[in-house]
mmCIF file of the C-alpha atoms, coordinates in Angstrom:
data_MODEL
# 
_entry.id   MODEL 
# 
loop_
_atom_site.group_PDB 
_atom_site.id 
_atom_site.type_symbol 
_atom_site.label_atom_id 
_atom_site.label_alt_id 
_atom_site.label_comp_id 
_atom_site.label_asym_id 
_atom_site.label_entity_id 
_atom_site.label_seq_id 
_atom_site.pdbx_PDB_ins_code 
_atom_site.Cartn_x 
_atom_site.Cartn_y 
_atom_site.Cartn_z 
_atom_site.occupancy 
_atom_site.B_iso_or_equiv 
_atom_site.pdbx_formal_charge 
_atom_site.auth_seq_id 
_atom_site.auth_comp_id 
_atom_site.auth_asym_id 
_atom_site.auth_atom_id 
_atom_site.pdbx_PDB_model_num 
ATOM 1   C CA . UNK A 1 1   ? 14.573  42.571  -3.638  1.00 0.00 ? 1   UNK A CA 1 
ATOM 2   C CA . UNK A 1 2   ? 11.609  40.543  -2.542  1.00 0.00 ? 2   UNK A CA 1 
ATOM 3   C CA . UNK A 1 3   ? 12.013  36.819  -2.065  1.00 0.00 ? 3   UNK A CA 1 
ATOM 4   C CA . UNK A 1 4   ? 9.734   34.769  -4.244  1.00 0.00 ? 4   UNK A CA 1 
ATOM 5   C CA . UNK A 1 5   ? 7.323   32.700  -2.171  1.00 0.00 ? 5   UNK A CA 1 
ATOM 6   C CA . UNK A 1 6   ? 6.474   29.360  -3.658  1.00 0.00 ? 6   UNK A CA 1 
ATOM 7   C CA . UNK A 1 7   ? 2.750   28.862  -3.761  1.00 0.00 ? 7   UNK A CA 1 
ATOM 8   C CA . UNK A 1 8   ? 1.143   25.561  -2.822  1.00 0.00 ? 8   UNK A CA 1 
ATOM 9   C CA . UNK A 1 9   ? -1.770  24.643  -5.062  1.00 0.00 ? 9   UNK A CA 1 
ATOM 10  C CA . UNK A 1 10  ? -4.009  22.355  -3.025  1.00 0.00 ? 10  UNK A CA 1 
ATOM 11  C CA . UNK A 1 11  ? -6.048  21.080  -5.971  1.00 0.00 ? 11  UNK A CA 1 
ATOM 12  C CA . UNK A 1 12  ? -3.024  20.220  -8.085  1.00 0.00 ? 12  UNK A CA 1 
ATOM 13  C CA . UNK A 1 13  ? -1.443  18.499  -5.099  1.00 0.00 ? 13  UNK A CA 1 
ATOM 14  C CA . UNK A 1 14  ? -4.577  16.428  -4.493  1.00 0.00 ? 14  UNK A CA 1 
ATOM 15  C CA . UNK A 1 15  ? -4.447  15.344  -8.136  1.00 0.00 ? 15  UNK A CA 1 
ATOM 16  C CA . UNK A 1 16  ? -0.723  14.499  -7.884  1.00 0.00 ? 16  UNK A CA 1 
ATOM 17  C CA . UNK A 1 17  ? -1.219  12.408  -4.754  1.00 0.00 ? 17  UNK A CA 1 
ATOM 18  C CA . UNK A 1 18  ? -4.329  10.711  -6.182  1.00 0.00 ? 18  UNK A CA 1 
ATOM 19  C CA . UNK A 1 19  ? -2.457  9.780   -9.353  1.00 0.00 ? 19  UNK A CA 1 
ATOM 20  C CA . UNK A 1 20  ? 0.589   8.673   -7.363  1.00 0.00 ? 20  UNK A CA 1 
ATOM 21  C CA . UNK A 1 21  ? -1.690  6.373   -5.349  1.00 0.00 ? 21  UNK A CA 1 
ATOM 22  C CA . UNK A 1 22  ? -3.164  5.154   -8.666  1.00 0.00 ? 22  UNK A CA 1 
ATOM 23  C CA . UNK A 1 23  ? -6.714  6.051   -7.634  1.00 0.00 ? 23  UNK A CA 1 
ATOM 24  C CA . UNK A 1 24  ? -9.172  7.432   -10.175 1.00 0.00 ? 24  UNK A CA 1 
ATOM 25  C CA . UNK A 1 25  ? -11.475 10.367  -9.423  1.00 0.00 ? 25  UNK A CA 1 
ATOM 26  C CA . UNK A 1 26  ? -14.590 8.195   -9.107  1.00 0.00 ? 26  UNK A CA 1 
ATOM 27  C CA . UNK A 1 27  ? -13.067 6.069   -6.347  1.00 0.00 ? 27  UNK A CA 1 
ATOM 28  C CA . UNK A 1 28  ? -11.660 8.983   -4.343  1.00 0.00 ? 28  UNK A CA 1 
ATOM 29  C CA . UNK A 1 29  ? -14.891 10.947  -4.737  1.00 0.00 ? 29  UNK A CA 1 
ATOM 30  C CA . UNK A 1 30  ? -16.877 8.014   -3.360  1.00 0.00 ? 30  UNK A CA 1 
ATOM 31  C CA . UNK A 1 31  ? -14.452 7.621   -0.446  1.00 0.00 ? 31  UNK A CA 1 
ATOM 32  C CA . UNK A 1 32  ? -14.904 11.254  0.614   1.00 0.00 ? 32  UNK A CA 1 
ATOM 33  C CA . UNK A 1 33  ? -18.643 11.317  -0.097  1.00 0.00 ? 33  UNK A CA 1 
ATOM 34  C CA . UNK A 1 34  ? -18.835 13.660  -3.092  1.00 0.00 ? 34  UNK A CA 1 
ATOM 35  C CA . UNK A 1 35  ? -19.473 13.291  -6.804  1.00 0.00 ? 35  UNK A CA 1 
ATOM 36  C CA . UNK A 1 36  ? -16.698 12.874  -9.348  1.00 0.00 ? 36  UNK A CA 1 
ATOM 37  C CA . UNK A 1 37  ? -17.546 16.321  -10.731 1.00 0.00 ? 37  UNK A CA 1 
ATOM 38  C CA . UNK A 1 38  ? -17.144 17.887  -7.276  1.00 0.00 ? 38  UNK A CA 1 
ATOM 39  C CA . UNK A 1 39  ? -13.752 16.197  -6.811  1.00 0.00 ? 39  UNK A CA 1 
ATOM 40  C CA . UNK A 1 40  ? -12.734 17.420  -10.249 1.00 0.00 ? 40  UNK A CA 1 
ATOM 41  C CA . UNK A 1 41  ? -13.648 20.941  -9.106  1.00 0.00 ? 41  UNK A CA 1 
ATOM 42  C CA . UNK A 1 42  ? -11.523 20.532  -5.951  1.00 0.00 ? 42  UNK A CA 1 
ATOM 43  C CA . UNK A 1 43  ? -8.567  19.516  -8.093  1.00 0.00 ? 43  UNK A CA 1 
ATOM 44  C CA . UNK A 1 44  ? -8.876  22.819  -9.984  1.00 0.00 ? 44  UNK A CA 1 
ATOM 45  C CA . UNK A 1 45  ? -8.915  25.000  -6.849  1.00 0.00 ? 45  UNK A CA 1 
ATOM 46  C CA . UNK A 1 46  ? -5.869  26.796  -5.452  1.00 0.00 ? 46  UNK A CA 1 
ATOM 47  C CA . UNK A 1 47  ? -7.133  26.436  -1.880  1.00 0.00 ? 47  UNK A CA 1 
ATOM 48  C CA . UNK A 1 48  ? -9.409  23.760  -0.446  1.00 0.00 ? 48  UNK A CA 1 
ATOM 49  C CA . UNK A 1 49  ? -11.283 24.050  2.842   1.00 0.00 ? 49  UNK A CA 1 
ATOM 50  C CA . UNK A 1 50  ? -9.646  22.313  5.827   1.00 0.00 ? 50  UNK A CA 1 
ATOM 51  C CA . UNK A 1 51  ? -12.543 19.881  6.371   1.00 0.00 ? 51  UNK A CA 1 
ATOM 52  C CA . UNK A 1 52  ? -12.328 18.693  2.754   1.00 0.00 ? 52  UNK A CA 1 
ATOM 53  C CA . UNK A 1 53  ? -8.527  18.470  2.952   1.00 0.00 ? 53  UNK A CA 1 
ATOM 54  C CA . UNK A 1 54  ? -8.809  16.233  6.010   1.00 0.00 ? 54  UNK A CA 1 
ATOM 55  C CA . UNK A 1 55  ? -11.229 13.870  4.259   1.00 0.00 ? 55  UNK A CA 1 
ATOM 56  C CA . UNK A 1 56  ? -9.025  13.676  1.161   1.00 0.00 ? 56  UNK A CA 1 
ATOM 57  C CA . UNK A 1 57  ? -5.845  13.176  3.194   1.00 0.00 ? 57  UNK A CA 1 
ATOM 58  C CA . UNK A 1 58  ? -7.475  10.376  5.180   1.00 0.00 ? 58  UNK A CA 1 
ATOM 59  C CA . UNK A 1 59  ? -8.714  8.667   2.008   1.00 0.00 ? 59  UNK A CA 1 
ATOM 60  C CA . UNK A 1 60  ? -5.248  8.931   0.424   1.00 0.00 ? 60  UNK A CA 1 
ATOM 61  C CA . UNK A 1 61  ? -3.557  7.858   3.682   1.00 0.00 ? 61  UNK A CA 1 
ATOM 62  C CA . UNK A 1 62  ? -1.326  10.929  3.795   1.00 0.00 ? 62  UNK A CA 1 
ATOM 63  C CA . UNK A 1 63  ? -1.009  13.827  6.236   1.00 0.00 ? 63  UNK A CA 1 
ATOM 64  C CA . UNK A 1 64  ? -2.876  17.032  5.338   1.00 0.00 ? 64  UNK A CA 1 
ATOM 65  C CA . UNK A 1 65  ? 0.509   18.778  5.143   1.00 0.00 ? 65  UNK A CA 1 
ATOM 66  C CA . UNK A 1 66  ? 1.409   16.581  2.178   1.00 0.00 ? 66  UNK A CA 1 
ATOM 67  C CA . UNK A 1 67  ? -1.269  18.498  0.276   1.00 0.00 ? 67  UNK A CA 1 
ATOM 68  C CA . UNK A 1 68  ? -0.898  21.942  1.810   1.00 0.00 ? 68  UNK A CA 1 
ATOM 69  C CA . UNK A 1 69  ? 2.880   22.169  1.907   1.00 0.00 ? 69  UNK A CA 1 
ATOM 70  C CA . UNK A 1 70  ? 3.880   20.526  -1.358  1.00 0.00 ? 70  UNK A CA 1 
ATOM 71  C CA . UNK A 1 71  ? 5.114   23.320  -3.612  1.00 0.00 ? 71  UNK A CA 1 
ATOM 72  C CA . UNK A 1 72  ? 4.589   23.490  -7.359  1.00 0.00 ? 72  UNK A CA 1 
ATOM 73  C CA . UNK A 1 73  ? 7.288   21.599  -9.187  1.00 0.00 ? 73  UNK A CA 1 
ATOM 74  C CA . UNK A 1 74  ? 8.350   19.595  -6.122  1.00 0.00 ? 74  UNK A CA 1 
ATOM 75  C CA . UNK A 1 75  ? 8.779   15.881  -6.507  1.00 0.00 ? 75  UNK A CA 1 
ATOM 76  C CA . UNK A 1 76  ? 7.101   13.347  -4.273  1.00 0.00 ? 76  UNK A CA 1 
ATOM 77  C CA . UNK A 1 77  ? 9.607   11.211  -2.404  1.00 0.00 ? 77  UNK A CA 1 
ATOM 78  C CA . UNK A 1 78  ? 8.183   8.735   0.076   1.00 0.00 ? 78  UNK A CA 1 
ATOM 79  C CA . UNK A 1 79  ? 10.010  7.512   3.160   1.00 0.00 ? 79  UNK A CA 1 
ATOM 80  C CA . UNK A 1 80  ? 8.465   4.306   4.299   1.00 0.00 ? 80  UNK A CA 1 
ATOM 81  C CA . UNK A 1 81  ? 9.017   3.908   8.000   1.00 0.00 ? 81  UNK A CA 1 
ATOM 82  C CA . UNK A 1 82  ? 7.226   3.137   11.183  1.00 0.00 ? 82  UNK A CA 1 
ATOM 83  C CA . UNK A 1 83  ? 5.405   6.435   11.472  1.00 0.00 ? 83  UNK A CA 1 
ATOM 84  C CA . UNK A 1 84  ? 2.275   6.575   13.549  1.00 0.00 ? 84  UNK A CA 1 
ATOM 85  C CA . UNK A 1 85  ? 0.097   7.234   10.501  1.00 0.00 ? 85  UNK A CA 1 
ATOM 86  C CA . UNK A 1 86  ? 2.350   5.192   8.154   1.00 0.00 ? 86  UNK A CA 1 
ATOM 87  C CA . UNK A 1 87  ? 2.985   8.135   5.853   1.00 0.00 ? 87  UNK A CA 1 
ATOM 88  C CA . UNK A 1 88  ? 5.339   11.025  5.285   1.00 0.00 ? 88  UNK A CA 1 
ATOM 89  C CA . UNK A 1 89  ? 5.275   13.951  2.886   1.00 0.00 ? 89  UNK A CA 1 
ATOM 90  C CA . UNK A 1 90  ? 8.987   13.960  2.240   1.00 0.00 ? 90  UNK A CA 1 
ATOM 91  C CA . UNK A 1 91  ? 12.079  11.851  2.639   1.00 0.00 ? 91  UNK A CA 1 
ATOM 92  C CA . UNK A 1 92  ? 13.447  9.045   0.564   1.00 0.00 ? 92  UNK A CA 1 
ATOM 93  C CA . UNK A 1 93  ? 12.029  6.090   -1.279  1.00 0.00 ? 93  UNK A CA 1 
ATOM 94  C CA . UNK A 1 94  ? 12.716  3.008   0.805   1.00 0.00 ? 94  UNK A CA 1 
ATOM 95  C CA . UNK A 1 95  ? 12.715  -0.315  -0.947  1.00 0.00 ? 95  UNK A CA 1 
ATOM 96  C CA . UNK A 1 96  ? 13.022  -3.819  0.390   1.00 0.00 ? 96  UNK A CA 1 
ATOM 97  C CA . UNK A 1 97  ? 15.827  -5.665  -1.328  1.00 0.00 ? 97  UNK A CA 1 
ATOM 98  C CA . UNK A 1 98  ? 15.236  -9.378  -1.695  1.00 0.00 ? 98  UNK A CA 1 
ATOM 99  C CA . UNK A 1 99  ? 15.692  -11.818 -4.470  1.00 0.00 ? 99  UNK A CA 1 
ATOM 100 C CA . UNK A 1 100 ? 12.336  -13.188 -5.670  1.00 0.00 ? 100 UNK A CA 1 
ATOM 101 C CA . UNK A 1 101 ? 14.045  -16.444 -6.612  1.00 0.00 ? 101 UNK A CA 1 
ATOM 102 C CA . UNK A 1 102 ? 15.050  -16.902 -2.955  1.00 0.00 ? 102 UNK A CA 1 
ATOM 103 C CA . UNK A 1 103 ? 11.404  -16.501 -1.961  1.00 0.00 ? 103 UNK A CA 1 
ATOM 104 C CA . UNK A 1 104 ? 10.321  -19.090 -4.552  1.00 0.00 ? 104 UNK A CA 1 
ATOM 105 C CA . UNK A 1 105 ? 12.990  -21.536 -3.332  1.00 0.00 ? 105 UNK A CA 1 
ATOM 106 C CA . UNK A 1 106 ? 11.884  -20.958 0.261   1.00 0.00 ? 106 UNK A CA 1 
ATOM 107 C CA . UNK A 1 107 ? 8.250   -21.716 -0.630  1.00 0.00 ? 107 UNK A CA 1 
ATOM 108 C CA . UNK A 1 108 ? 9.329   -24.749 -2.655  1.00 0.00 ? 108 UNK A CA 1 
ATOM 109 C CA . UNK A 1 109 ? 11.368  -26.075 0.307   1.00 0.00 ? 109 UNK A CA 1 
ATOM 110 C CA . UNK A 1 110 ? 8.357   -25.636 2.601   1.00 0.00 ? 110 UNK A CA 1 
ATOM 111 C CA . UNK A 1 111 ? 6.154   -27.587 0.182   1.00 0.00 ? 111 UNK A CA 1 
ATOM 112 C CA . UNK A 1 112 ? 8.744   -30.368 -0.114  1.00 0.00 ? 112 UNK A CA 1 
ATOM 113 C CA . UNK A 1 113 ? 8.964   -30.627 3.690   1.00 0.00 ? 113 UNK A CA 1 
ATOM 114 C CA . UNK A 1 114 ? 5.169   -30.806 3.920   1.00 0.00 ? 114 UNK A CA 1 
ATOM 115 C CA . UNK A 1 115 ? 5.035   -33.456 1.200   1.00 0.00 ? 115 UNK A CA 1 
ATOM 116 C CA . UNK A 1 116 ? 7.714   -35.524 2.978   1.00 0.00 ? 116 UNK A CA 1 
ATOM 117 C CA . UNK A 1 117 ? 5.779   -35.349 6.281   1.00 0.00 ? 117 UNK A CA 1 
ATOM 118 C CA . UNK A 1 118 ? 2.570   -36.433 4.545   1.00 0.00 ? 118 UNK A CA 1 
ATOM 119 C CA . UNK A 1 119 ? 4.387   -39.299 2.810   1.00 0.00 ? 119 UNK A CA 1 
ATOM 120 C CA . UNK A 1 120 ? 5.888   -40.473 6.122   1.00 0.00 ? 120 UNK A CA 1 
ATOM 121 C CA . UNK A 1 121 ? 2.437   -40.410 7.781   1.00 0.00 ? 121 UNK A CA 1 
ATOM 122 C CA . UNK A 1 122 ? 0.971   -42.402 4.881   1.00 0.00 ? 122 UNK A CA 1 
ATOM 123 C CA . UNK A 1 123 ? 3.749   -44.995 5.153   1.00 0.00 ? 123 UNK A CA 1 
ATOM 124 C CA . UNK A 1 124 ? 3.073   -45.310 8.906   1.00 0.00 ? 124 UNK A CA 1 
ATOM 125 C CA . UNK A 1 125 ? -0.659  -45.793 8.236   1.00 0.00 ? 125 UNK A CA 1 
ATOM 126 C CA . UNK A 1 126 ? 0.081   -48.500 5.629   1.00 0.00 ? 126 UNK A CA 1 
ATOM 127 C CA . UNK A 1 127 ? 2.466   -50.212 8.026   1.00 0.00 ? 127 UNK A CA 1 
ATOM 128 C CA . UNK A 1 128 ? -0.174  -50.174 10.751  1.00 0.00 ? 128 UNK A CA 1 
ATOM 129 C CA . UNK A 1 129 ? -2.726  -51.680 8.362   1.00 0.00 ? 129 UNK A CA 1 
ATOM 130 C CA . UNK A 1 130 ? -0.246  -54.458 7.401   1.00 0.00 ? 130 UNK A CA 1 
ATOM 131 C CA . UNK A 1 131 ? 0.239   -55.250 11.110  1.00 0.00 ? 131 UNK A CA 1 
ATOM 132 C CA . UNK A 1 132 ? -3.525  -55.420 11.660  1.00 0.00 ? 132 UNK A CA 1 
ATOM 133 C CA . UNK A 1 133 ? -3.928  -57.749 8.662   1.00 0.00 ? 133 UNK A CA 1 
ATOM 134 C CA . UNK A 1 134 ? -1.126  -60.035 9.917   1.00 0.00 ? 134 UNK A CA 1 
ATOM 135 C CA . UNK A 1 135 ? -2.808  -60.338 13.296  1.00 0.00 ? 135 UNK A CA 1 
ATOM 136 C CA . UNK A 1 136 ? -6.108  -61.374 11.654  1.00 0.00 ? 136 UNK A CA 1 
ATOM 137 C CA . UNK A 1 137 ? -4.472  -64.260 9.743   1.00 0.00 ? 137 UNK A CA 1 
# 
């Protein structure tokens, strides 16, 4: 029995990554210096030349291996960490858990503190002006 080798389709993987990044063909084509029609042709190819793969990977901010080693039918799971190139072809989705209401309250508190400082400075300026006026009388 021969083991089935999963085939990596470079063009389909480029399309998957482009769509995952929410980039349309026109934008990616411009970033790599080709026409939209040429990029469309790349997305239909089984294998893409290394030089082109490197340009596409750089534009999509992913390693070349994310295109060349992603097998048909595989899902894209992103692990967001402190990698040198800020990307990874596999891993887990990492999300930051925070309550947006807490962030709003924090911003509100900062604005209140700023307002209170400004009000205090204004009161000091008014007090100084009253003192100056008293001296003139």
